[in-house]
N, C-alpha and C positions, 0 to 999 in steps of 0.2 A: 664742396657745397652739400653733399649728402650728409656729412657728419654734423653740420650745423642744423640739419632738419631731422636728424634721427629721432629725436624725442618730441617732434612737433606733430600733434594730432591733426592740426589743420595745415598740413604740409603744403597743400596746393596754394592756400592763401599766403603762407609765409614765403614760398618760392617766389610768388609774384612780388612780395615786398623786397626780397633780396635782389631780384632782377632790377627793380626800380631804383633801389639804393645804389646799385652798381653803375647806374647811368644808362642802362640798356632800355630799349623800347619793347613793348609787347603789344599784342593785338588779340582780337577775339575772332574766331571763325564760326560761322553758323552752318549747321548740317542737320536741320530739323528732319528732313526726309531720309538722309543717308545714314544716320546713326541713331539707334534707339537702345536705351538701357533701362531696364526695370529696376528702379532704385529701391523703393519701399512700397508695399501694398497697404494703403489706408493711412489715415491720419495717426492712429495710435502707434502704428509701426514706425512712422516718420518721427514721432515724438521720442519713442524708445531708441530708435536707431541713431538719433543725433544727440543723445544725452552726453556723450563724451565730447562733442564738438563745441557746444555753445559757450560753456565756461572757458574752454580752451581759447576760443576767439576773443575772450576778454583777458587773455594772458593769465588766467587763474587768479584774477584780481577782483575781489568782491566790490571794491569801489567802482571799477570800470563797469562791471556787470550791472550795478545799480544805476549808473549814468546811462548805460545803453537801454535799460528797461524804462527809465524815466523818459528818455527821448522817444522811444517807440510809442509809449502811451500818450505823451503830449502831442506828437506829430500825427499819429495815425488813428487814435481812438477818440481823444478829447474833442477834436473838431466835429465829429459825428454826434457825440453825446451832447455837446453844447447847443447844437442847432435849435432844438425846440425851446430853449430857455433864453435866447438872446433876442434883442430888438434893435432896430435902427442900424447905425453904422457897424456895430459889433456883429449883428446878424449878416450884414452884407459881406464883411470881410471873412467871416467864418464860412459863409456859403461859397465864397471864392476859393478858400482853402480846400473845402470839400470837393469843389469842382476840379481843382488842380489834381487832387488825389485821384479822383475818378478818371480824369483824362490821362494821367500818367499810367495808371493800371490798365485802362482800356487800350492804350497804345502798346503796352507790353503784351497784353492778351492777343491783340491782332498780330503782332510780330511773331508770336510763338504758335499761332494758328488755332486759338480757342476763342470762344465768344467774348466780346468785350463786356457783356453783361456780368461776367465774373468780377469786373472792377467793383461792383457793388458789394462784394463780399470782403473787401479790403479790411474793414474794421474787425471782422471775425478772424481773418488771417493774422492781423496784428496781435489779437488776443492769444491766438494759438502760438504765435512766435514768442510772445511774452512768457507764456507758460513753459515753452521749451527752454527758454533762458533760465527761468526760475528753477525749473526741475533739474536742469543740468548743473546749476550752481549748488543746489541743495544736495543732490545725490553725490556730487564730487566731493564736497566738503564733508558730508556725513560719512562717506566711506573712506575718506582720506586719500583718494586717488581715483583712477579710472581703470576699467578693464578694456584693453585694446588688443585686438588680434589674439584673444585668448590668454593674455598675460595681464596681471595687475601691475600698474605703475603708480608708485606713491606720489602724492601731490608735490612734495618737496623736490623730488627728482624731476618731475615735469616742469616745475617752476625754474629750476636751474637750466633747463634746456630751451627756455623760451627765447625765440629770435626777436 
């Protein structure tokens, strides 16, 4: 199993994929108060720290990255932007879509122990997420690979190792 994941930057996600493909079941455990890990400090560090990951999650495929970006913008940003411009049934359905987005993110916020008011920042988070995907794609393509654990890995080598 390790050999198949040796060149996977997003090895945690790909391990889950392999477990599922092998017919095994997996689960999630919560330990909000028991385990704390400082990942990155601040948005700019999160963006820089995940540069190697986002294009990897698209299997280093520009088409997949473009589809992912389009879906995020259509599902998470457009409903908010469209609200002031719609009337009638279109406004009603768009308001329902925004309400579902808010309810979903409020529920997650409550589950992880933060204020549900953070749900109102969802379109901003989606824009930051979109920038992270764009930046990861551009940086990886421009440099011809990624630097991971202090070593440069060429894009063609990474693509050969995709699970």
